[in-house]
VMD Tcl script that builds the backbone (N, CA, C; Angstrom):
set m [mol new atoms 198]
animate dup $m
set s [atomselect $m all]
$s set {name element resname resid chain x y z} {
  {N N MET 1 A 38.302 -167.301 -28.195}
  {CA C MET 1 A 38.015 -168.335 -27.723}
  {C C MET 1 A 38.040 -168.739 -26.595}
  {N N THR 2 A 36.681 -169.092 -25.891}
  {CA C THR 2 A 36.599 -168.588 -23.763}
  {C C THR 2 A 36.745 -170.498 -23.306}
  {N N TYR 3 A 36.955 -169.645 -22.809}
  {CA C TYR 3 A 36.563 -171.019 -21.952}
  {C C TYR 3 A 35.491 -172.311 -21.703}
  {N N GLU 4 A 34.748 -171.363 -22.086}
  {CA C GLU 4 A 34.180 -171.975 -21.685}
  {C C GLU 4 A 33.107 -172.971 -22.963}
  {N N GLU 5 A 33.734 -172.378 -23.869}
  {CA C GLU 5 A 33.597 -173.350 -25.328}
  {C C GLU 5 A 35.578 -173.449 -25.466}
  {N N LEU 6 A 35.769 -174.677 -24.378}
  {CA C LEU 6 A 36.511 -174.719 -24.526}
  {C C LEU 6 A 36.628 -176.229 -23.951}
  {N N LEU 7 A 35.879 -175.437 -22.663}
  {CA C LEU 7 A 35.360 -177.133 -21.955}
  {C C LEU 7 A 33.875 -177.612 -22.321}
  {N N GLU 8 A 33.488 -176.997 -22.651}
  {CA C GLU 8 A 32.291 -178.686 -23.113}
  {C C GLU 8 A 33.219 -178.854 -25.225}
  {N N GLU 9 A 34.304 -178.220 -25.444}
  {CA C GLU 9 A 33.930 -179.014 -26.307}
  {C C GLU 9 A 35.215 -180.455 -26.379}
  {N N LEU 10 A 35.919 -180.134 -24.004}
  {CA C LEU 10 A 37.039 -181.157 -23.477}
  {C C LEU 10 A 35.757 -182.383 -23.652}
  {N N LYS 11 A 34.210 -181.747 -22.424}
  {CA C LYS 11 A 33.387 -182.725 -22.581}
  {C C LYS 11 A 32.956 -183.877 -23.375}
  {N N SER 12 A 33.103 -182.611 -24.864}
  {CA C SER 12 A 32.630 -183.670 -25.707}
  {C C SER 12 A 33.732 -184.326 -26.212}
  {N N LEU 13 A 34.557 -184.779 -25.669}
  {CA C LEU 13 A 35.174 -185.245 -26.228}
  {C C LEU 13 A 35.689 -186.548 -25.347}
  {N N GLU 14 A 35.586 -186.554 -23.944}
  {CA C GLU 14 A 35.276 -187.305 -23.004}
  {C C GLU 14 A 34.394 -188.092 -22.750}
  {N N SER 15 A 33.103 -187.686 -23.570}
  {CA C SER 15 A 32.831 -188.887 -24.398}
  {C C SER 15 A 32.903 -189.449 -24.712}
  {N N ASN 16 A 33.650 -189.963 -26.386}
  {CA C ASN 16 A 34.274 -190.721 -27.234}
  {C C ASN 16 A 34.419 -191.693 -26.650}
  {N N ALA 17 A 35.122 -192.677 -27.519}
  {CA C ALA 17 A 35.344 -193.926 -26.942}
  {C C ALA 17 A 36.305 -193.642 -27.404}
  {N N ASP 18 A 37.113 -193.207 -28.207}
  {CA C ASP 18 A 38.717 -193.130 -28.341}
  {C C ASP 18 A 39.539 -191.837 -28.037}
  {N N ASN 19 A 39.131 -192.269 -26.813}
  {CA C ASN 19 A 40.637 -191.455 -25.681}
  {C C ASN 19 A 41.337 -190.037 -25.990}
  {N N ARG 20 A 40.388 -189.896 -26.170}
  {CA C ARG 20 A 41.830 -188.230 -27.085}
  {C C ARG 20 A 41.848 -187.921 -26.635}
  {N N LEU 21 A 40.741 -187.424 -24.729}
  {CA C LEU 21 A 41.757 -186.592 -24.151}
  {C C LEU 21 A 42.709 -187.602 -23.331}
  {N N GLN 22 A 42.837 -188.400 -23.904}
  {CA C GLN 22 A 44.721 -189.010 -22.986}
  {C C GLN 22 A 45.785 -188.336 -24.601}
  {N N GLU 23 A 45.320 -187.626 -25.493}
  {CA C GLU 23 A 46.348 -187.231 -26.554}
  {C C GLU 23 A 47.117 -185.911 -25.970}
  {N N ALA 24 A 47.599 -185.156 -26.201}
  {CA C ALA 24 A 48.634 -184.212 -26.221}
  {C C ALA 24 A 48.007 -182.852 -27.293}
  {N N VAL 25 A 48.324 -181.990 -26.392}
  {CA C VAL 25 A 47.636 -180.743 -26.775}
  {C C VAL 25 A 48.006 -179.985 -27.684}
  {N N VAL 26 A 47.849 -179.731 -29.032}
  {CA C VAL 26 A 48.595 -179.245 -30.040}
  {C C VAL 26 A 47.571 -177.706 -30.877}
  {N N VAL 27 A 48.492 -176.932 -30.709}
  {CA C VAL 27 A 47.741 -175.201 -31.226}
  {C C VAL 27 A 47.826 -175.277 -32.744}
  {N N TRP 28 A 47.737 -174.723 -33.398}
  {CA C TRP 28 A 47.536 -174.040 -34.553}
  {C C TRP 28 A 47.842 -173.698 -34.302}
  {N N ASP 29 A 49.194 -172.536 -35.682}
  {CA C ASP 29 A 49.618 -171.708 -35.542}
  {C C ASP 29 A 48.412 -170.610 -37.256}
  {N N MET 30 A 47.937 -170.372 -37.463}
  {CA C MET 30 A 46.698 -169.638 -38.063}
  {C C MET 30 A 47.459 -169.660 -39.131}
  {N N GLU 31 A 48.537 -168.456 -38.812}
  {CA C GLU 31 A 49.224 -167.402 -40.050}
  {C C GLU 31 A 50.002 -168.253 -41.162}
  {N N GLN 32 A 51.342 -169.129 -39.423}
  {CA C GLN 32 A 52.321 -169.578 -40.490}
  {C C GLN 32 A 51.485 -171.094 -41.009}
  {N N GLY 33 A 50.379 -171.543 -40.604}
  {CA C GLY 33 A 50.012 -173.658 -41.537}
  {C C GLY 33 A 50.960 -173.622 -40.797}
  {N N GLU 34 A 51.010 -173.689 -39.457}
  {CA C GLU 34 A 51.976 -174.727 -38.744}
  {C C GLU 34 A 50.936 -175.546 -37.512}
  {N N TYR 35 A 51.029 -176.640 -36.943}
  {CA C TYR 35 A 50.752 -177.415 -35.324}
  {C C TYR 35 A 52.191 -177.243 -35.185}
  {N N HIS 36 A 51.444 -177.040 -33.150}
  {CA C HIS 36 A 52.216 -176.983 -32.739}
  {C C HIS 36 A 52.370 -178.053 -31.143}
  {N N PRO 37 A 53.054 -178.698 -31.010}
  {CA C PRO 37 A 52.909 -178.740 -29.584}
  {C C PRO 37 A 52.568 -177.658 -28.586}
  {N N THR 38 A 51.509 -178.330 -27.431}
  {CA C THR 38 A 51.719 -177.035 -26.010}
  {C C THR 38 A 52.459 -176.943 -24.712}
  {N N GLU 39 A 52.276 -176.943 -23.965}
  {CA C GLU 39 A 53.157 -177.173 -22.666}
  {C C GLU 39 A 51.430 -175.109 -21.704}
  {N N LEU 40 A 50.781 -176.210 -20.162}
  {CA C LEU 40 A 50.107 -175.504 -20.013}
  {C C LEU 40 A 50.906 -174.608 -18.536}
  {N N LEU 41 A 50.573 -174.210 -18.769}
  {CA C LEU 41 A 51.879 -172.709 -17.830}
  {C C LEU 41 A 50.452 -172.015 -16.854}
  {N N THR 42 A 50.358 -171.743 -15.615}
  {CA C THR 42 A 49.309 -171.472 -14.899}
  {C C THR 42 A 50.770 -170.439 -14.224}
  {N N ILE 43 A 49.668 -169.202 -13.547}
  {CA C ILE 43 A 50.151 -167.536 -13.615}
  {C C ILE 43 A 50.445 -168.279 -12.008}
  {N N GLU 44 A 50.566 -168.699 -10.929}
  {CA C GLU 44 A 51.253 -168.794 -9.405}
  {C C GLU 44 A 50.453 -167.127 -8.738}
  {N N GLU 45 A 51.130 -165.675 -9.188}
  {CA C GLU 45 A 50.781 -164.659 -8.673}
  {C C GLU 45 A 51.554 -163.660 -9.088}
  {N N SER 46 A 50.340 -162.736 -9.201}
  {CA C SER 46 A 49.759 -160.669 -10.218}
  {C C SER 46 A 51.174 -160.971 -10.704}
  {N N ASP 47 A 51.634 -160.121 -11.886}
  {CA C ASP 47 A 53.608 -159.489 -11.716}
  {C C ASP 47 A 52.623 -158.728 -12.372}
  {N N GLY 48 A 51.032 -157.933 -12.127}
  {CA C GLY 48 A 50.442 -156.902 -12.341}
  {C C GLY 48 A 49.950 -156.212 -13.927}
  {N N ILE 49 A 50.030 -157.872 -14.544}
  {CA C ILE 49 A 49.301 -157.867 -16.140}
  {C C ILE 49 A 49.081 -159.121 -16.219}
  {N N MET 50 A 50.136 -160.251 -15.464}
  {CA C MET 50 A 48.547 -161.284 -15.759}
  {C C MET 50 A 48.302 -161.488 -14.277}
  {N N GLN 51 A 47.200 -162.012 -13.802}
  {CA C GLN 51 A 46.950 -162.246 -12.334}
  {C C GLN 51 A 46.728 -163.669 -12.557}
  {N N ALA 52 A 46.590 -163.474 -10.781}
  {CA C ALA 52 A 47.003 -165.185 -10.714}
  {C C ALA 52 A 45.694 -166.263 -10.738}
  {N N GLY 53 A 46.088 -167.111 -11.131}
  {CA C GLY 53 A 45.374 -168.068 -11.863}
  {C C GLY 53 A 45.277 -168.522 -13.124}
  {N N GLN 54 A 45.220 -166.993 -13.066}
  {CA C GLN 54 A 45.680 -167.072 -15.520}
  {C C GLN 54 A 46.538 -168.577 -15.370}
  {N N LEU 55 A 45.457 -169.117 -17.195}
  {CA C LEU 55 A 45.798 -170.657 -17.396}
  {C C LEU 55 A 46.714 -170.149 -19.041}
  {N N LEU 56 A 47.947 -170.350 -19.302}
  {CA C LEU 56 A 48.969 -170.125 -20.916}
  {C C LEU 56 A 48.468 -171.353 -20.884}
  {N N LEU 57 A 48.701 -171.700 -22.476}
  {CA C LEU 57 A 48.514 -172.089 -22.978}
  {C C LEU 57 A 50.367 -171.521 -24.159}
  {N N GLY 58 A 51.088 -172.472 -24.004}
  {CA C GLY 58 A 52.770 -171.647 -24.496}
  {C C GLY 58 A 52.767 -172.990 -25.847}
  {N N PHE 59 A 54.111 -172.602 -26.742}
  {CA C PHE 59 A 54.550 -172.896 -27.979}
  {C C PHE 59 A 55.465 -172.970 -28.861}
  {N N GLY 60 A 56.587 -172.802 -29.196}
  {CA C GLY 60 A 57.397 -173.220 -29.781}
  {C C GLY 60 A 59.135 -173.563 -29.522}
  {N N THR 61 A 59.494 -172.837 -29.700}
  {CA C THR 61 A 61.515 -173.420 -30.107}
  {C C THR 61 A 61.693 -173.306 -28.360}
  {N N SER 62 A 61.626 -172.817 -28.150}
  {CA C SER 62 A 61.354 -173.184 -26.638}
  {C C SER 62 A 60.516 -172.942 -25.463}
  {N N MET 63 A 60.469 -173.634 -24.525}
  {CA C MET 63 A 58.864 -172.885 -23.476}
  {C C MET 63 A 59.311 -172.578 -22.504}
  {N N GLU 64 A 60.755 -171.984 -21.672}
  {CA C GLU 64 A 61.787 -171.716 -20.576}
  {C C GLU 64 A 60.589 -170.386 -20.914}
  {N N VAL 65 A 60.250 -170.487 -19.381}
  {CA C VAL 65 A 59.606 -168.919 -18.868}
  {C C VAL 65 A 60.354 -168.110 -18.551}
  {N N ARG 66 A 60.340 -167.553 -18.438}
  {CA C ARG 66 A 62.037 -166.137 -17.969}
  {C C ARG 66 A 60.931 -164.910 -16.761}
}
mol reanalyze $m
mol bondsrecalc $m
mol representation Tube
mol addrep $m
């Protein structure tokens, strides 16, 4: 999925009367068939691998960034 595709999907939700934009973001682990709530992380400074400003959606048992 690209950011453009994600934005288009979010725009389509915005026009719905059911307030879906207020719901938690959930990702689907296709391999495990499980659903997980997410947290958003924005990279503040480039580390040589990830660029500053990169957005990440994280999920799992530990959301701690090390």
